[in-house]
MIMAR-397501 format. One record per residue (C-alpha): residue number from 1; residue in one letter; x, y, z. Coordinates in steps of 0.05 Angstrom, whole numbers, plus 32768, in hexadecimal, padded with zeros to 4 digits. Example, Ala and Ser with C-alpha at 12.3 -4.5 7.8 and 13.67 -1.06 7.14 Angstrom:
// residues 2
   pos   code      u      v      w
     1      a   80F6   7FA6   809C
     2      s   8111   7FEB   808F
This chain:
// residues 370
   pos   code      u      v      w
     1      x   804B   8207   7F88
     2      x   8001   81FF   7F7A
     3      x   7FD8   81D0   7FA4
     4      x   7FA5   81A2   7F84
     5      x   7F5D   81AC   7F98
     6      x   7F1A   8192   7F80
     7      x   7F1C   81C7   7F4A
     8      x   7F55   81A3   7F28
     9      x   7F46   8173   7EF0
    10      x   7F71   8140   7ECC
    11      x   7F61   8127   7E86
    12      x   7F79   80DF   7E7F
    13      x   7F86   80CA   7E37
    14      x   7F87   807E   7E33
    15      x   7F8F   804D   7DFA
    16      x   7F4A   802C   7E00
    17      x   7F16   801F   7E36
    18      x   7F29   7FD6   7E39
    19      x   7F45   7FAE   7E72
    20      x   7F8E   7FB8   7E63
    21      x   7FC6   7FC4   7E95
    22      x   7FCF   800C   7E80
    23      x   7F85   801B   7E84
    24      x   7F7E   7FFA   7EC9
    25      x   7FB9   8023   7EE2
    26      x   7F99   8063   7EC8
    27      x   7F58   804F   7EEB
    28      x   7F7C   8042   7F2D
    29      x   7FA3   8084   7F28
    30      x   7F64   80AD   7F19
    31      x   7F3E   808B   7F52
    32      x   7F75   8099   7F84
    33      x   7F7D   80E1   7F6D
    34      x   7F33   80ED   7F76
    35      x   7F2A   80CB   7FBA
    36      x   7F6C   80E0   7FDA
    37      x   7F7B   8122   7FB8
    38      x   7F38   813B   7F9E
    39      x   7F52   813F   7F57
    40      x   7F19   8135   7F25
    41      x   7F23   8111   7EE3
    42      x   7F09   8106   7E9C
    43      x   7F1C   80CC   7E6F
    44      x   7F27   80CA   7E24
    45      x   7F39   808C   7DFC
    46      x   7F66   8091   7DBF
    47      x   7F45   8057   7D9C
    48      x   7F03   8032   7D98
    49      x   7EFD   7FE9   7DAB
    50      x   7EFA   7FC5   7DED
    51      x   7ECB   7FE9   7E1D
    52      x   7ED0   7FB9   7E58
    53      x   7EE6   7FF0   7E88
    54      x   7EB8   8026   7E6E
    55      x   7E88   8023   7EA9
    56      x   7EC2   802B   7EDB
    57      x   7EDC   8066   7EB4
    58      x   7E97   8086   7EB2
    59      x   7E8F   8080   7EFE
    60      x   7ECF   80A8   7F09
    61      x   7EC9   80DA   7ED1
    62      x   7EAB   8120   7ED4
    63      x   7E92   8115   7E8D
    64      x   7E81   80D8   7E63
    65      x   7EC1   80B9   7E48
    66      x   7ECC   80C8   7DFF
    67      x   7EF5   80A9   7DC7
    68      x   7F21   80D0   7D98
    69      x   7F19   809A   7D62
    70      x   7F63   80A3   7D54
    71      x   7F67   805F   7D35
    72      x   7F33   8071   7D00
    73      x   7F32   80BD   7CF9
    74      x   7F78   80D6   7D06
    75      x   7F6B   811E   7CF2
    76      x   7F27   8127   7D12
    77      x   7F43   810A   7D53
    78      x   7F67   814C   7D5D
    79      x   7F24   8170   7D55
    80      x   7F05   8143   7D89
    81      x   7F3F   814F   7DB9
    82      x   7F37   819A   7DAE
    83      x   7EED   8197   7DC1
    84      x   7EFB   816D   7DFF
    85      x   7F33   819B   7E18
    86      x   7F09   81D9   7E0C
    87      x   7ECB   81BC   7E2F
    88      x   7EEE   819B   7E6A
    89      x   7F28   81CC   7E74
    90      x   7F57   819B   7E96
    91      x   7F90   81B6   7EBF
    92      x   7FB9   8178   7EAE
    93      x   7FB8   8145   7E76
    94      x   7FD7   8100   7E80
    95      x   7FE4   80D9   7E41
    96      x   7FEB   8091   7E57
    97      x   8016   8081   7E1A
    98      x   8054   8099   7DF7
    99      x   805A   8094   7DAB
   100      x   8058   80C1   7D6E
   101      x   800D   80CA   7D6F
   102      x   800E   80DB   7DB9
   103      x   8046   810D   7DAE
   104      x   801C   8131   7D79
   105      x   7FE2   8134   7DA9
   106      x   8010   8150   7DDF
   107      x   8028   8187   7DB0
   108      x   7FE0   8197   7D9D
   109      x   7FCA   819A   7DE6
   110      x   8003   81CA   7DF6
   111      x   7FEE   81F7   7DBC
   112      x   7FA8   81F7   7DDA
   113      x   7FC4   8212   7E1B
   114      x   7FC6   81D6   7E49
   115      x   7FFE   81E6   7E7A
   116      x   800C   81A3   7E99
   117      x   8014   8166   7E6C
   118      x   802D   8122   7E81
   119      x   803D   80E9   7E52
   120      x   804A   80A3   7E6B
   121      x   807B   8070   7E4F
   122      x   8060   802B   7E5B
   123      x   8089   7FFE   7E2E
   124      x   80D0   7FFF   7E12
   125      x   80DF   8028   7DD4
   126      x   80C7   8006   7D94
   127      x   80FB   7FE1   7D6C
   128      x   80E5   7FE3   7D23
   129      x   80F7   8003   7CE1
   130      x   8142   800B   7CEC
   131      x   815D   8052   7CF0
   132      x   8120   8070   7CCF
   133      x   80F2   804B   7D00
   134      x   811C   8064   7D3B
   135      x   8117   80AB   7D21
   136      x   80CB   80A9   7D18
   137      x   80B5   807E   7D52
   138      x   80E8   8090   7D88
   139      x   810F   80D0   7D7A
   140      x   80D6   80F9   7D5F
   141      x   80A6   80EA   7D99
   142      x   80DE   80FC   7DCA
   143      x   80ED   813D   7DA5
   144      x   80A4   8152   7DA2
   145      x   8098   8142   7DEC
   146      x   80D6   8169   7E00
   147      x   80C3   81A4   7DD3
   148      x   807D   81A6   7DF1
   149      x   8098   81A5   7E37
   150      x   8073   8165   7E4B
   151      x   8084   8141   7E8B
   152      x   8099   80FA   7E78
   153      x   808B   80C2   7EA9
   154      x   80A1   807A   7EA0
   155      x   8084   803F   7EC6
   156      x   80C9   801E   7EC7
   157      x   8112   8031   7EC3
   158      x   811B   7FFC   7E8D
   159      x   80E8   801A   7E5C
   160      x   8104   805F   7E68
   161      x   814B   8049   7E5A
   162      x   8138   802F   7E15
   163      x   8122   8075   7E01
   164      x   815C   8099   7E24
   165      x   818D   806D   7DFF
   166      x   8174   808C   7DBE
   167      x   816C   80D6   7DD3
   168      x   8170   80FD   7E14
   169      x   812D   80FD   7E37
   170      x   8122   811B   7E7C
   171      x   80EF   80F0   7EA0
   172      x   80D5   80D7   7EE3
   173      x   80CC   808D   7EF4
   174      x   808A   8080   7F18
   175      x   807B   8036   7F20
   176      x   8033   801F   7F15
   177      x   800F   8014   7F56
   178      x   7FD5   7FEA   7F70
   179      x   7FAA   7FE5   7FAE
   180      x   7FD6   7FB3   7FD0
   181      x   7FAD   7FA9   800F
   182      x   7F6C   7F9E   7FE8
   183      x   7F8B   7F69   7FBB
   184      x   7FAD   7F48   7FF7
   185      x   7F6C   7F42   801E
   186      x   7F41   7F2C   7FE3
   187      x   7F74   7EF8   7FCE
   188      x   7F79   7EDE   8016
   189      x   7F2D   7ED6   801A
   190      x   7F2C   7EB0   7FD8
   191      x   7F65   7E83   7FF1
   192      x   7F3E   7E71   8030
   193      x   7EFF   7E62   8007
   194      x   7F24   7E39   7FD3
   195      x   7F0C   7DF0   7FD1
   196      x   7F40   7DBC   7FE6
   197      x   7F4D   7D92   7FA7
   198      x   7F97   7D82   7FAC
   199      x   7FA2   7DA3   7F68
   200      x   7FDA   7DD7   7F61
   201      x   7FC2   7E16   7F3C
   202      x   7FF5   7E3B   7F12
   203      x   7FE0   7E7D   7EF3
   204      x   7FF4   7EB7   7EC7
   205      x   7FCF   7EF9   7EBE
   206      x   7FE1   7F1F   7E7F
   207      x   7FC7   7F35   7E3B
   208      x   7FCD   7EFF   7E07
   209      x   7FFC   7F23   7DD7
   210      x   8042   7F1E   7DBA
   211      x   8062   7F48   7DF1
   212      x   8055   7F0E   7E21
   213      x   806E   7EC7   7E1B
   214      x   8033   7E99   7E2A
   215      x   804F   7E66   7DF8
   216      x   808B   7E55   7E24
   217      x   805D   7E50   7E61
   218      x   802E   7E1E   7E3F
   219      x   8069   7DF5   7E24
   220      x   8089   7DF2   7E69
   221      x   8047   7DE1   7E8A
   222      x   803F   7DA7   7E59
   223      x   807F   7D8A   7E77
   224      x   8066   7D95   7EBE
   225      x   801F   7D7B   7EB6
   226      x   802B   7D2F   7EAC
   227      x   8028   7D0C   7EEF
   228      x   8016   7D4C   7F16
   229      x   7FD3   7D67   7F2D
   230      x   7FDB   7DAC   7F0E
   231      x   7FB1   7DDF   7EEA
   232      x   7FC8   7E1C   7EC3
   233      x   7F9B   7E59   7EC2
   234      x   7FA8   7E8D   7E8D
   235      x   7F83   7ECE   7E9B
   236      x   7F7E   7F04   7E66
   237      x   7F64   7F12   7E20
   238      x   7F8A   7F22   7DE1
   239      x   7F99   7F11   7D98
   240      x   7FC0   7ED1   7DA8
   241      x   7F85   7EAE   7DCA
   242      x   7F76   7E7C   7D92
   243      x   7FBF   7E6E   7D86
   244      x   7FCC   7E5E   7DD0
   245      x   7F8E   7E32   7DD6
   246      x   7FA7   7E0B   7D99
   247      x   7FED   7E04   7DB8
   248      x   7FCF   7DE7   7DF8
   249      x   7FA8   7DB6   7DCD
   250      x   7FE5   7DA2   7DA4
   251      x   800D   7D94   7DE4
   252      x   7FD5   7D6B   7E02
   253      x   7FC8   7D98   7E3E
   254      x   7F87   7DB8   7E28
   255      x   7F61   7D99   7E62
   256      x   7F93   7DB6   7E95
   257      x   7F9A   7DFC   7E77
   258      x   7F60   7E2B   7E84
   259      x   7F59   7E6C   7E5D
   260      x   7F2E   7E99   7E89
   261      x   7F2F   7ED8   7E5E
   262      x   7F2F   7F1E   7E7B
   263      x   7F18   7F1F   7EC4
   264      x   7F03   7F55   7EF6
   265      x   7F10   7F26   7F31
   266      x   7F5C   7F23   7F2A
   267      x   7F68   7F24   7F75
   268      x   7F3A   7EE9   7F80
   269      x   7F59   7EC3   7F47
   270      x   7F9E   7ECF   7F65
   271      x   7F84   7EB6   7FA7
   272      x   7F74   7E73   7F88
   273      x   7FBA   7E6A   7F6B
   274      x   7FF6   7E48   7F8A
   275      x   802B   7E63   7F5A
   276      x   802C   7EA0   7F2D
   277      x   8052   7EA0   7EEB
   278      x   8063   7EDD   7EC1
   279      x   8081   7EC6   7E7F
   280      x   8090   7F01   7E54
   281      x   80C3   7F21   7E24
   282      x   80F6   7F5A   7E24
   283      x   80BF   7F86   7E07
   284      x   809B   7F85   7E4B
   285      x   8095   7FCA   7E69
   286      x   8081   7FBC   7EB1
   287      x   8053   7F82   7EC1
   288      x   801D   7F9A   7EF1
   289      x   8006   7F52   7EFB
   290      x   8048   7F45   7F1F
   291      x   8035   7F79   7F53
   292      x   7FF0   7F5B   7F5B
   293      x   800E   7F16   7F66
   294      x   803E   7F32   7F9A
   295      x   8004   7F52   7FBE
   296      x   7FDF   7F10   7FBD
   297      x   801A   7EEE   7FE0
   298      x   802A   7EBF   7FA6
   299      x   806E   7EA1   7F96
   300      x   8084   7EBA   7F51
   301      x   80AC   7EA0   7F17
   302      x   80B8   7ED5   7EE2
   303      x   80E0   7EDE   7EA2
   304      x   8126   7EFB   7EAD
   305      x   811A   7F39   7E83
   306      x   8128   7F81   7E97
   307      x   80E1   7F95   7EAC
   308      x   80D8   7F57   7ED8
   309      x   811D   7F61   7EF7
   310      x   810A   7FA8   7F09
   311      x   80C5   7F97   7F26
   312      x   80DE   7F5B   7F4C
   313      x   811B   7F80   7F66
   314      x   814D   7F53   7F42
   315      x   812F   7F14   7F60
   316      x   8120   7F2E   7FA6
   317      x   80D5   7F27   7F9B
   318      x   80D4   7EEA   7F6C
   319      x   80FD   7EB8   7F45
   320      x   8118   7ECF   7F01
   321      x   812A   7E9D   7ECB
   322      x   8131   7E97   7E80
   323      x   80EA   7E80   7E71
   324      x   80FC   7E72   7E28
   325      x   8124   7E37   7E43
   326      x   80E7   7E0B   7E49
   327      x   810A   7DD1   7E6B
   328      x   8127   7DFF   7EA1
   329      x   80E4   7E22   7EA7
   330      x   80C0   7DE0   7EB3
   331      x   80F5   7DC8   7EE4
   332      x   80ED   7E06   7F0F
   333      x   80A1   7E01   7F0D
   334      x   80A7   7DB9   7F26
   335      x   80D7   7DD0   7F5D
   336      x   80A8   7E07   7F74
   337      x   806C   7DD8   7F73
   338      x   8092   7DA6   7F9E
   339      x   80A2   7DDC   7FD1
   340      x   805B   7DF7   7FD9
   341      x   8041   7E15   8004
   342      x   8077   7E4A   800A
   343      x   807E   7E87   8036
   344      x   80B4   7EA8   800D
   345      x   808A   7EE2   7FF4
   346      x   80A0   7F28   8009
   347      x   8080   7F51   8040
   348      x   8049   7F81   802A
   349      x   8070   7FBC   8046
   350      x   80A9   7FAC   8015
   351      x   8079   7FAC   7FDA
   352      x   8055   7FEB   7FF0
   353      x   8097   8011   7FF1
   354      x   8099   800A   7FA5
   355      x   8055   7FF9   7F89
   356      x   801C   8018   7FB2
   357      x   7FE2   803D   7F92
   358      x   7FEA   8075   7FC5
   359      x   8033   807E   7FB4
   360      x   8025   8080   7F6A
   361      x   7FEF   80B6   7F71
   362      x   801A   80E0   7FA0
   363      x   8054   80E0   7F6E
   364      x   8026   80F7   7F36
   365      x   8009   812F   7F61
   366      x   8050   8145   7F73
   367      x   8061   8145   7F29
   368      x   8025   8172   7F19
   369      x   8039   81A3   7F4F
   370      x   8082   81A8   7F3B
């Protein structure tokens, strides 16, 4: 078994340099590997676009982060990957994605002589195109990853099961992790500094896209808002922004719903909340925001879908309901508001057992050494 030293280097291949859950997890993993295990890193983005995390990636990387331009120049992206691998000579490549394009890059990296390759499943297997779609978008990536000898990691048992139900896929489940103590302390400080207004703050942190279900949240909130001093804070960017703003306007709650966009002060925002909501769909892969809310000592209501059931330990760490039942959703929100403040949040030690940044990094290091 080889030990990892400062001479070891990991090439992280991420989707973009934007503030997404996958990118933030890659950043946390690389930071912890460097500070706790002296493993250096380099970042490469598959696609152009959002650069909101570029500075953070630059601070950690041994070389300036590059883009493969895989969204615009599919063939030349392989040439760019070739140049990066030859110049950086990583001992490990982690692809923070799992799809057909990633599988082709994995096979190419193996041909170039990279000995350790990890690919990460973040979301359930795609459901599109019938049998042909399953063959192209699920079976073929699995076959290529297996043939190339890549180590497959999944952030949840749920997402992994959707692939394994189609074709055998040896894999390791490593839950995404966060700096629990840091978030806990920052949220607590924000809570102490929060002005006393008598208003109950409800919040959700998530990308504004079709995987989530902000629509049900806003509709339920519209039933809660009349006669109550409440405010809904929606944190995150995404393609559904305009549609959700219009929905709030149509329901007459535009003055009580605040769209705060992408934020770097998530811990502080959580510290100002009284209740955290995670309204999502069966396509959810993990839900890192749930872990952040747990670390911030917030009571949680989440959609009763497989990923949330897994993260919240089947309701041990938060309340699970059918959030598409808007009347039930609103009723439970009112119930939780009436019971505030609550001390029903789990102990930090219980959360750290499953979702610590240290634990995540140690499991990846162990995987590299196996």
